FIROTI-503978 format. One record per residue (C-alpha): x, y, z; residue number from 1. Coordinates in steps of 0.001 Angstrom, whole numbers. Example, Ala and Ser with C-alpha at 12.3 -4.5 7.8 and 13.67 -1.06 7.14 Angstrom:
<recs>
        xx        yy        zz     k
     12300     -4500      7800     1
     13670     -1060      7140     2
</recs>
This chain:
<recs>
        xx        yy        zz     k
         0         0         0     1
      1316      3440      -962     2
      1884      6317      1423     3
      -715      9048       605     4
      1735     11891      1357     5
      4365     10340      -904     6
      1752      9897     -3657     7
       606     13511     -3395     8
      4202     14806     -3394     9
      5053     12666     -6413    10
      1991     13949     -8302    11
      2970     17555     -7503    12
      6599     16985     -8482    13
      5882     15319    -11816    14
      2926     17589    -12642    15
      5160     20566    -11894    16
      7700     19408    -14422    17
      4998     18925    -17060    18
      3142     22182    -16364    19
      6355     24211    -16223    20
      7810     22773    -19445    21
      4745     22002    -21581    22
      2217     24461    -20185    23
      -887     24130    -18057    24
     -3385     23971    -20900    25
     -1262     21600    -22994    26
      -814     19104    -20152    27
     -3670     16648    -19744    28
     -4503     14388    -16823    29
     -3514     11506    -19132    30
       -47     13070    -19487    31
       162     13183    -15700    32
      -956      9568    -15277    33
      1657      8517    -17845    34
      4369     10475    -16049    35
      3485      9427    -12495    36
      2291      5889    -13127    37
      -763      6653    -10971    38
     -4339      6214    -12140    39
     -6759      9084    -12680    40
     -8576      7850     -9578    41
     -5397      8209     -7499    42
     -4869     11725     -8802    43
     -8474     12734     -8140    44
     -8282     11302     -4592    45
     -5705     13994     -3856    46
     -7003     16811     -6091    47
    -10693     17469     -6792    48
    -10052     18788    -10306    49
     -7319     19581    -12789    50
     -7676     23250    -11784    51
     -6967     22388     -8140    52
     -3953     20329     -9217    53
     -2677     23258    -11309    54
     -3092     25672     -8405    55
     -1395     23371     -5895    56
      1396     22605     -8342    57
      2066     26316     -8895    58
      2315     26794     -5113    59
      4616     23753     -4902    60
      6910     25106     -7656    61
      6868     28603     -6182    62
      7807     27277     -2754    63
     10836     25644     -4338    64
     11735     28859     -6182    65
     11364     30945     -3005    66
     13523     28414     -1159    67
     16374     28808     -3664    68
     16021     32591     -3497    69
     15846     32697       299    70
     19069     30706       586    71
     20901     33355     -1455    72
     19344     36244       458    73
     20193     34791      3875    74
     23858     34561      2898    75
     24066     38385      2623    76
     24251     40887      5458    77
     22926     44268      4241    78
     19611     45122      2592    79
     21400     46232      -580    80
     23345     42967      -777    81
     20179     40959      -164    82
     18287     42769     -2931    83
     21243     42398     -5307    84
     21300     38669     -4544    85
     17691     38592     -5768    86
     18813     40357     -8963    87
     21612     37790     -9389    88
     19154     34955     -8803    89
     17030     36166    -11714    90
     20123     36590    -13869    91
     21140     32986    -13224    92
     17534     31900    -13764    93
     17744     33109    -17360    94
     20652     30838    -18275    95
     20584     28131    -15601    96
     17084     27808    -14120    97
     16921     25777    -10902    98
     13496     24544    -12049    99
     13254     22968    -15475   100
     11103     25107    -17743   101
     11948     28419    -16095   102
     10162     30699    -13670   103
      6859     29135    -12533   104
      5297     32538    -11854   105
      6140     33825    -15324   106
      4942     30610    -16979   107
      1644     30592    -15074   108
      1079     34306    -15660   109
      1390     33819    -19411   110
     -1397     31227    -19380   111
     -3548     32741    -16624   112
     -6103     34685    -18634   113
     -9810     35251    -18010   114
    -10628     31737    -19231   115
     -8416     30239    -16504   116
     -9502     32047    -13291   117
     -8193     29447    -10800   118
     -4658     29584    -12192   119
     -4856     33373    -12472   120
     -5864     33725     -8822   121
     -3017     31410     -7774   122
      -496     33362     -9881   123
     -1663     36643     -8294   124
     -1163     35094     -4844   125
      2405     34052     -5740   126
      3105     37508     -7180   127
      1839     39112     -3974   128
      4091     36832     -1913   129
      7088     37901     -4005   130
      6097     41577     -3676   131
      5706     41208       110   132
      9174     39633       307   133
     10773     42566     -1538   134
      8917     45070       641   135
     10118     43215      3756   136
     13728     43485      2525   137
     13236     47231      2053   138
     11521     47568      5455   139
     14422     45801      7152   140
     16847     48033      5282   141
     15015     51100      6574   142
     14959     49713     10131   143
     18727     49109     10071   144
     19409     52485      8414   145
     20648     50962      5162   146
     17767     52200      2968   147
     16387     55740      2755   148
     13248     55852      4939   149
     11474     58044      2366   150
     11829     55356      -343   151
      8473     54316     -1816   152
      8635     50584     -1064   153
      5623     49666     -3244   154
      7154     51541     -6172   155
     10539     49834     -5864   156
      9005     46387     -5343   157
      6894     46835     -8491   158
      9804     48135    -10580   159
     12166     45381     -9389   160
      9723     42525    -10022   161
      8336     43821    -13331   162
     11838     44513    -14639   163
     13234     41150    -13561   164
     10306     39089    -14865   165
     10244     41083    -18120   166
     13986     40669    -18617   167
     13650     36961    -17853   168
     10968     36638    -20529   169
     13108     38527    -23065   170
     16207     36484    -22234   171
     14289     33230    -22545   172
     12803     34220    -25901   173
     16080     35434    -27358   174
     18345     32803    -25821   175
     20749     35460    -24543   176
     21303     37265    -21260   177
     21978     40676    -22859   178
     18638     42248    -21922   179
     18873     40857    -18403   180
     22315     42456    -17984   181
     20943     45823    -19163   182
     18028     45597    -16736   183
     20298     44586    -13843   184
     22547     47567    -14502   185
     19506     49853    -14379   186
     18129     48228    -11208   187
     21506     48501     -9493   188
     21545     52234    -10275   189
     18012     52589     -8849   190
     18967     50711     -5714   191
     22067     52880     -5181   192
     19809     55961     -5099   193
     18005     54690     -1984   194
     20935     53080      -172   195
     22380     54961      2790   196
</recs>
């Protein structure tokens, strides 16, 4: 008899690989049964619908991505260094993604239109988690007198995330890191303006 937690984790892991490389819409439950070796019944015992599986898989992939990012951030001591480590993480993501298929947030966002409200809502939640993390880095920088207290944290969080995700998309499409390097140079200049 199989362990239910192991089964669920295996479904999330293998579904994540399929969704992140092939796309959410292009991946069928049959593709997932082929990949996992589990029956449709086993999959539906753990997830009520394909939409629930997609949502939970996006959270699973994002947790992994945030884990990789957090490890880099924790290794730095100042707010500026921590934010730059996030920039470097995205730069490495363009050429050497830690998750096959690239950034799960970017991939889900591309597919999450009005016809896919469950995935869209999940992608917005992940985006808000990323935004909250950047704001927390800025807050801590202000508290420790490393970041200008008048800095508009929402503005910088939006600019950092939009620029990084956009540069990641451009780098992935073009197969080169040139645009990412340009964006990182710009973001570094912006960050220097608010560092104390």
